[in-house]
C-alpha positions as CSV (number, residue, x, y, z in Angstrom):
1,M,-43.4,-39.6,13.0
2,V,-44.3,-38.9,16.6
3,S,-45.8,-41.3,19.1
4,G,-46.7,-40.5,22.6
5,F,-48.2,-41.8,25.8
6,N,-49.8,-39.5,28.5
7,P,-51.7,-41.5,31.1
8,K,-53.4,-39.6,34.0
9,I,-55.1,-40.5,37.2
10,S,-57.8,-38.1,38.2
11,K,-58.8,-37.7,41.8
12,A,-62.0,-35.7,42.8
13,Y,-61.4,-34.2,46.3
14,N,-64.9,-32.7,46.5
15,E,-67.6,-31.6,44.1
16,R,-65.6,-28.6,43.0
17,L,-62.0,-29.8,42.8
18,V,-60.4,-32.5,40.5
19,V,-56.6,-33.0,40.4
20,D,-54.9,-34.9,37.6
21,Y,-51.6,-36.7,38.2
22,G,-50.0,-37.5,34.9
23,V,-46.8,-38.7,33.2
24,Y,-45.6,-38.0,29.7
25,I,-43.4,-39.8,27.2
26,D,-43.0,-39.5,23.5
27,N,-40.6,-40.3,20.7
28,L,-39.9,-38.4,17.5
29,W,-38.5,-40.3,14.5
30,Q,-36.9,-38.9,11.3
31,G,-37.5,-41.6,8.8
32,S,-36.4,-44.8,10.6
33,D,-34.1,-43.0,13.0
34,N,-35.1,-42.3,16.6
35,Y,-34.4,-38.5,16.9
36,L,-35.7,-37.3,20.2
37,T,-37.3,-38.8,23.3
38,S,-39.2,-36.7,25.9
39,Y,-40.5,-37.7,29.2
40,G,-41.9,-35.9,32.3
41,L,-44.7,-35.0,34.7
42,T,-48.0,-33.3,33.8
43,P,-50.0,-32.5,37.0
44,G,-53.1,-30.3,36.7
45,L,-56.3,-29.3,38.4
46,K,-59.8,-28.2,37.6
47,Y,-61.8,-26.1,40.0
48,L,-65.5,-25.3,39.6
49,I,-65.8,-21.6,40.6
50,S,-69.6,-21.5,39.9
51,K,-72.1,-23.5,37.9
52,D,-71.0,-21.8,34.7
53,L,-67.3,-21.0,35.4
54,L,-64.5,-23.5,35.5
55,M,-60.8,-22.8,36.1
56,D,-58.0,-25.2,35.1
57,A,-54.3,-25.0,35.8
58,N,-51.6,-27.3,34.5
59,I,-47.9,-27.7,34.9
60,K,-45.8,-29.6,32.4
61,Y,-42.2,-30.6,33.3
62,L,-40.4,-32.6,30.7
63,Y,-36.9,-33.6,29.7
64,K,-35.9,-33.8,26.1
65,K,-33.2,-36.3,25.4
66,A,-31.6,-36.2,21.9
67,Q,-31.1,-39.6,20.4
68,A,-29.4,-39.0,17.0
69,E,-25.8,-38.2,16.5
70,D,-26.5,-34.9,14.7
71,N,-28.4,-33.4,17.7
72,K,-26.6,-35.1,20.6
73,N,-26.0,-31.8,22.4
74,D,-29.6,-30.6,22.1
75,D,-30.9,-32.1,25.4
76,S,-33.1,-29.7,27.3
77,T,-35.6,-29.3,30.1
78,V,-39.0,-27.6,29.5
79,I,-41.3,-26.1,32.2
80,K,-44.8,-25.0,31.1
81,I,-47.5,-23.4,33.3
82,Q,-51.0,-22.8,31.9
83,L,-54.0,-21.2,33.5
84,G,-57.4,-21.3,31.8
85,L,-61.1,-20.3,32.3
86,L,-64.2,-21.9,30.8
87,K,-67.3,-19.8,30.8
88,I,-70.6,-21.6,29.9
89,I,-72.8,-19.0,28.3
90,D,-75.9,-21.1,27.7
91,N,-76.8,-24.7,26.6
92,Q,-75.0,-24.2,23.2
93,F,-72.2,-21.6,23.7
94,S,-69.1,-21.6,25.8
95,V,-65.9,-19.6,25.8
96,Y,-62.5,-20.9,26.9
97,S,-59.4,-18.6,27.4
98,S,-56.0,-19.6,28.5
99,L,-52.6,-18.0,29.3
100,A,-49.5,-20.1,29.2
101,F,-45.8,-19.5,29.9
102,S,-43.1,-22.0,28.8
103,K,-39.4,-21.9,29.4
104,E,-36.8,-24.3,27.8
105,Y,-33.3,-24.7,29.3
106,E,-30.5,-26.4,27.4
107,K,-28.3,-28.9,29.1
108,Y,-25.1,-28.0,27.3
109,I,-24.1,-24.3,27.7
110,E,-22.2,-24.0,24.4
111,N,-25.4,-24.7,22.3
112,D,-27.5,-21.5,22.8
113,D,-30.0,-22.1,20.1
114,I,-32.4,-24.1,22.4
115,N,-33.1,-21.6,25.2
116,Q,-36.4,-20.0,24.7
117,D,-39.3,-18.3,26.5
118,I,-42.8,-18.6,25.1
119,L,-45.9,-16.7,26.2
120,S,-49.2,-17.6,24.6
121,L,-52.8,-16.5,24.9
122,A,-55.7,-18.4,23.4
123,T,-59.4,-17.9,23.2
124,N,-62.0,-20.3,21.7
125,L,-65.7,-20.1,21.2
126,N,-67.5,-23.4,21.2
127,Y,-71.0,-23.9,19.7
128,Q,-72.8,-27.2,20.3
129,L,-74.8,-27.9,17.2
130,N,-76.3,-31.2,18.6
131,D,-75.3,-34.0,21.0
132,K,-72.6,-35.3,18.6
133,I,-71.3,-32.2,16.8
134,N,-69.4,-29.2,18.3
135,M,-68.1,-26.3,16.2
136,N,-65.1,-24.4,17.6
137,A,-63.4,-21.2,16.5
138,G,-60.4,-19.7,18.2
139,I,-57.3,-17.6,18.0
């Protein structure tokens, strides 16, 4: 089971720019045992380029602290940077695309199974059926 808490304070600096200041904490349990705790910072921004184009950027910096005896040397630090664009096509359709890079650094050098680099690209098409229902398809 995973539980998490990610509160943010959003500050609008003008009609085009909103900055989010966030923190992050979660816990992963295996059965009744606390397995992993993560905590960190999650700042981000949203910038309105034009009336139908929005850019967002996020940085996630977190520390993973192993809690169980069997993974005590699996502590690591993760840095993730994401950049996205939302294009509003009309009143019903919008497209969102994002590019993200994530790097994980292990704390203990002898355990090299944690270090990883992840590059991801995502695209989603959103269709607003009515005021309450959106349909979304993506890859």
